[in-house]
C-alpha positions, 0 to 999 in steps of 0.5 A, a space after each residue: 515425568 510430570 511436576 506441578 510448579 507453584 510460583 510466586 511473582 513480584 507484585 503485579 507481575 503475574 500476567 507478564 510471567 504467565 505470558 512467558 510461561 505459555 511460550 516455554 517448552 515443557 509447560 503443559 498448562 499454566 493457571 493464574 490462581 488466588 491464594 498463597 501462590 500466583 501461578 500453578 504450572 503443570 510441566 513435563 520434566 526430565 529425570 536429572 541424568 544430565 547435570 549440564 542440561 537446564 531443566 524447566 524448573 531452572 528456566 522458570 526460576 530464572 525469569 526476572 519477576 519470579 520470586 520463588 517456586 515450589 515443585 511437586 513431582 508426581 509419583 502416581 496419577 489417576 
């Protein structure tokens, strides 16, 4: 499944978080943006079948300078 994850970082930490995201498994694209969010990520996510397995969203949220995230799971694409 595909999801878009919008990320807010600590002030001035956008580039640092962006660099960390590029190395993260499951991240398909990462974009620094202007606006309400600092970074938008397109990621491959797995359905939450195995509760013990940490997913991409959890790994992103654990990055030190990530303040908040909003995740949109894609229902249908064209």
